[in-house]
C-alpha positions in Angstrom: -176.4 78.2 -39.7 -179.5 79.6 -37.9 -182.2 78.6 -35.4 -185.5 80.1 -34.6 -188.3 79.9 -32.2 -186.3 79.9 -29.0 -188.2 79.1 -25.9 -186.2 81.6 -23.8 -185.3 85.2 -24.4 -181.6 85.2 -24.4 -178.4 86.7 -25.4 -175.1 84.8 -26.0 -176.3 82.0 -28.1 -173.5 79.6 -29.2 -173.5 76.8 -31.7 -171.5 73.7 -30.9 -170.5 71.3 -33.8 -168.4 68.3 -34.1 -167.6 65.6 -36.7 -167.9 62.0 -35.6 -164.7 61.2 -33.7 -163.2 64.6 -34.5 -162.6 67.9 -32.7 -165.5 69.8 -31.2 -165.7 73.5 -32.2 -168.1 76.4 -31.5 -169.3 79.6 -32.9 -170.9 82.6 -31.2 -174.2 83.5 -32.9 -175.8 86.8 -33.5 -179.3 87.1 -32.1 -182.2 89.0 -33.8 -185.6 88.5 -32.3 -186.1 84.9 -32.0 -183.4 83.8 -34.6 -179.9 83.1 -33.9 -177.3 83.0 -36.8 -173.7 82.0 -37.2 -171.3 81.1 -39.9 -169.5 77.8 -38.9 -165.9 77.8 -39.9 -163.4 75.0 -40.5 -165.9 72.5 -42.0 -164.7 69.6 -44.1 -166.5 68.7 -47.2 -168.7 65.6 -47.3 -168.7 65.1 -43.6 -171.5 64.6 -41.0 -171.7 66.8 -38.1 -173.6 66.8 -34.7 -174.9 70.4 -33.7 -176.6 71.9 -30.6 -177.1 75.5 -29.4 -176.6 76.8 -25.9 -177.2 80.1 -24.1 -178.1 81.6 -20.7 -181.6 82.7 -20.4 -182.3 86.1 -19.1 -183.4 84.4 -15.9 -180.0 82.9 -15.3 -180.9 79.5 -16.6 -178.5 77.5 -18.6 -180.2 76.2 -21.8 -179.1 73.6 -24.3 -181.0 72.6 -27.4 -181.6 69.2 -28.6 -178.9 67.8 -30.9 -179.3 67.6 -34.5 -177.1 66.7 -37.5 -176.1 68.1 -40.8 -173.8 66.8 -43.6 -171.6 69.2 -45.6 -171.6 69.0 -49.3 -168.9 67.6 -51.4 -167.1 70.1 -53.5 -167.8 70.0 -57.3 -165.6 67.6 -59.0 -162.6 69.6 -59.9 -159.6 67.9 -61.7 -156.6 67.8 -59.6 -154.4 68.2 -62.5 -154.4 70.9 -65.3 -154.9 73.7 -62.7 -152.9 76.8 -63.0 -151.3 76.4 -59.7 -147.4 76.3 -60.0 -146.9 73.2 -57.8 -149.2 70.8 -59.8 -147.3 68.3 -61.9 -148.4 67.3 -65.4 -150.5 64.2 -65.7 -148.6 61.1 -66.7 -149.7 57.7 -68.0 -148.9 54.6 -65.9 -146.3 53.5 -68.5 -144.6 56.8 -68.2 -144.3 56.4 -64.6 -142.4 53.3 -64.8 -145.2 50.8 -65.4 -146.0 50.2 -61.7 -149.1 52.6 -61.8 -152.4 51.5 -62.7 -154.1 54.8 -63.6 -157.7 53.7 -62.8 -156.5 53.1 -59.2 -155.4 56.8 -58.8 -157.3 59.1 -56.4 -156.6 62.8 -57.1 -158.0 65.3 -54.6 -157.4 68.9 -53.4 -157.9 69.6 -49.7 -158.9 73.1 -48.7 -158.8 74.5 -45.1 -161.4 77.1 -45.9 -163.5 78.1 -48.8 -162.7 76.4 -52.1 -160.4 79.1 -53.4 -156.8 79.1 -54.7 -155.5 80.9 -51.5 -157.2 78.3 -49.3 -155.8 75.1 -51.0 -154.0 73.0 -48.5 -152.6 70.2 -50.7 -153.4 68.2 -53.7 -152.6 64.3 -53.6 -152.1 61.6 -56.0 -152.9 58.3 -54.1 -152.8 54.7 -55.2 -156.0 52.8 -54.0 -154.4 49.5 -55.0 -151.1 49.7 -53.3 -152.4 52.1 -50.5 -149.5 54.4 -50.9 -149.1 58.0 -52.1 -147.1 58.9 -55.1 -147.1 62.7 -54.5 -148.5 65.6 -52.5 -148.2 69.1 -54.1 -148.6 72.3 -52.0 -147.7 76.0 -51.7 -145.6 77.0 -48.6 -145.5 80.5 -47.3 -145.9 82.6 -44.3 -149.6 82.4 -44.4 -149.2 78.6 -43.6 -147.0 79.0 -40.6 -148.3 80.1 -37.0 -148.5 78.8 -33.6 -151.1 76.0 -33.8 -149.9 72.9 -31.9 -149.4 69.6 -33.7 -152.9 68.0 -33.6 -152.0 64.3 -34.0 -155.5 64.0 -35.7 -154.7 60.7 -37.4 -157.8 59.8 -39.5 -159.1 58.3 -42.6 -160.2 60.6 -45.4 -164.0 60.9 -45.4 -165.6 57.8 -46.9 -167.7 60.1 -49.1 -164.5 60.9 -50.9 -162.6 57.6 -50.6 -163.9 54.3 -49.3 -162.0 53.3 -45.9 -161.2 49.8 -47.5 -158.8 51.7 -49.8 -156.9 53.5 -46.9 -154.5 52.3 -44.3 -155.5 52.6 -40.8 -153.2 55.1 -39.3 -154.5 55.8 -35.7 -151.9 53.4 -34.3 -148.3 54.6 -33.7 -146.4 52.4 -36.4 -147.2 50.2 -39.2 -146.9 46.4 -38.4 -144.0 44.4 -39.6 -144.2 41.2 -41.6 -144.6 38.1 -39.4 -141.4 37.5 -37.4 -139.8 40.6 -38.8 -138.8 43.9 -37.2 -140.1 47.2 -38.1 -139.1 50.9 -37.8 -141.4 52.4 -40.4 -143.1 55.6 -39.2 -146.1 57.2 -40.6 -144.0 59.7 -42.7 -145.8 63.0 -43.6 -145.4 64.1 -47.2 -146.9 67.5 -46.4 -145.3 68.0 -42.9 -147.3 69.0 -39.8 -145.0 71.7 -39.1 -145.6 73.4 -42.4 -149.2 73.8 -41.5 -149.4 75.6 -38.2 -151.5 78.6 -39.0 -154.9 76.8 -38.1 -156.3 73.8 -36.6 -158.2 72.6 -39.7 -155.0 73.2 -41.8 -153.0 71.1 -39.3 -155.6 68.2 -39.0 -155.5 67.6 -42.7 -151.9 66.8 -42.7 -152.8 63.7 -40.5 -155.2 62.2 -43.1 -154.2 58.6 -44.4 -153.4 59.8 -47.8 -150.7 62.2 -46.7 -148.7 59.4 -44.9 -146.4 56.7 -46.1 -144.1 54.0 -44.4 -140.7 55.7 -43.9 -137.7 54.6 -42.0 -137.8 56.6 -38.8 -134.1 56.5 -37.5 -131.7 59.0 -39.0 -134.2 59.6 -42.1 -137.7 60.8 -41.0 -136.3 62.0 -37.6 -132.9 63.3 -39.2 -132.0 64.3 -42.8 -135.6 64.6 -43.9 -136.8 66.5 -41.0 -133.9 68.9 -41.3 -134.8 69.5 -45.0 -138.3 70.3 -44.0 -137.2 72.7 -41.3 -135.0 74.6 -43.7 -137.9 75.0 -46.1 -140.2 76.2 -43.4 -137.5 78.8 -42.4 -137.2 79.9 -46.0 -140.9 80.1 -46.5 -141.2 82.7 -43.7 -140.1 85.3 -46.2 -140.6 83.5 -49.7 -143.3 81.8 -51.6 -142.3 78.2 -52.2 -144.1 75.5 -54.4 -143.3 72.1 -53.4 -144.0 68.5 -54.6 -143.0 65.8 -52.1 -143.3 62.3 -53.2 -142.3 58.6 -52.9 -141.5 56.0 -55.6 -141.8 52.2 -55.4 -139.1 52.0 -58.2 -137.0 54.1 -60.6 -138.9 54.2 -64.0 -138.9 50.7 -65.5 -135.2 49.6 -64.6 -136.3 48.0 -61.3 -138.6 45.0 -60.7 -141.8 46.2 -58.8 -142.5 42.6 -57.7 -139.7 42.8 -55.3 -140.8 45.8 -53.4 -141.1 45.8 -49.6 -144.5 45.6 -48.0 -145.9 46.4 -44.6 -149.3 45.9 -42.8 -151.6 48.2 -40.7 -153.1 46.8 -37.5 -156.2 45.8 -39.5 -154.1 43.6 -41.9 -154.2 45.8 -44.9 -151.0 45.4 -47.0 -149.3 48.7 -47.8 -146.5 49.1 -50.3 -143.3 50.7 -49.0 -141.6 53.2 -51.1 -137.8 52.6 -52.1 -137.3 56.3 -52.7 -138.5 59.8 -51.5 -138.0 63.1 -53.2 -138.8 66.7 -53.0 -138.9 69.3 -55.8 -139.1 72.9 -54.8 -139.8 76.0 -56.8 -139.3 79.8 -56.1 -140.4 82.6 -58.6 -140.2 86.3 -58.5 -143.9 86.7 -59.1 -146.6 84.1 -58.4 -149.0 85.6 -61.0 -146.5 86.5 -63.8 -143.1 84.9 -63.2 -140.1 86.1 -65.1 -137.4 84.6 -63.2 -137.3 81.5 -61.0 -135.2 78.9 -59.2 -135.8 75.1 -58.5 -134.0 72.3 -56.9 -134.7 68.6 -56.2 -133.7 66.2 -53.4 -133.6 62.4 -53.9 -133.3 59.8 -51.0 -133.4 56.1 -50.6 -135.8 55.0 -47.9 -133.2 54.0 -45.4 -131.1 55.5 -42.5 -128.7 58.3 -43.5 -126.8 58.7 -40.3 -124.3 61.6 -40.3 -125.4 63.1 -43.6 -126.7 66.5 -44.3 -129.7 67.1 -46.9 -127.6 69.2 -49.3 -125.7 66.0 -50.0 -128.9 64.7 -51.6 -129.5 67.7 -53.9 -130.1 66.9 -57.6 -131.7 68.7 -60.5 -135.5 68.5 -61.1 -134.5 67.2 -64.5 -132.9 64.1 -63.0 -136.0 63.3 -60.8 -138.2 63.7 -63.9 -135.9 61.3 -65.7 -136.1 58.8 -62.8 -139.8 58.9 -62.5 -141.1 59.7 -66.0 -142.9 62.8 -64.5 -143.0 66.5 -65.6 -142.8 69.1 -62.8 -143.8 72.7 -62.8 -145.5 72.6 -66.4 -147.3 75.9 -65.5 -144.1 77.8 -65.7 -143.3 79.6 -68.9 -141.2 77.2 -71.1 -138.4 79.7 -71.2 -138.0 79.4 -67.5 -138.8 75.7 -67.0 -136.0 74.3 -68.9 -133.3 76.5 -67.3 -134.5 76.4 -63.6 -134.7 72.4 -63.7 -131.1 72.1 -64.3 -130.0 73.6 -61.0 -128.8 71.4 -58.3 -126.9 74.1 -56.1 -128.7 74.5 -52.8 -126.7 77.8 -52.1 -128.0 79.1 -55.5 -131.5 78.2 -54.6 -131.3 79.8 -51.0 -129.8 83.0 -52.5 -132.6 83.5 -55.3 
């Protein structure tokens, strides 16, 4: 970003930029002659920003430019599936995923917190535009994602240039609305936890996008055993690379009737499907580029209070979750590793790998 033909001779030029309804940011510029130049960081693809420059002139006068706008480009269309990242599941058909999924309704996207490189990927999402719910979020988790950034609470739609707002729940209010005459204790449950993305503001803000949130029982689940599992993985990730898929399911395969699923509503009256189940599958490898040994584990929960229980009581094999959902996790592992690691359900064995 650069500006020229400044009316005042000045040093200390700063560019100020902000998306509509978002957090204002600034970046100091370098000045050469009558041109100021800066690289703006933390931009989101397909988003409009307002921009102005400020400085103090050599005569001591505070100067602010007129405000202009610019829109960042959308990233090139990159398939979310079929990538070499270890966390990405294999693409499955709607019938394989239990018959409740209409594949034309699926929205796949990878969010980046910097340049669109493998190392800057935040998470990849599989979202259902028809049911306004998310089936899975896949992400790496390691020490580069953990820091001291405060929770942003930046509840927001995904940019409408990526996904129309009519296909997203309104998440700026505290909870989902209950059916008429009913009670409700569904929280906006993160699939990628806010506390797993604390190394930058942009990284954390993206965890509050509508497609990373699903209706989840709060008491003794989101606030209890689920949160405790998330914390355990964050502790582990401070010294190990993890590859995680966190997801929800409206039904188990084809043996449950999807027509009886629970529904909730946002404050704008949009109907949202409530998951019956939540799961995590987690992978560790000895090398992220050429793994020769690995360990994996799964966790399967019903969407209800689990008072007095610990997360290790819900440990299952990855194979079991694949069987329930009709999905294939960790397809980018060498076949010789994938079959063996997906049969483990020992939390202690996974911890000690």
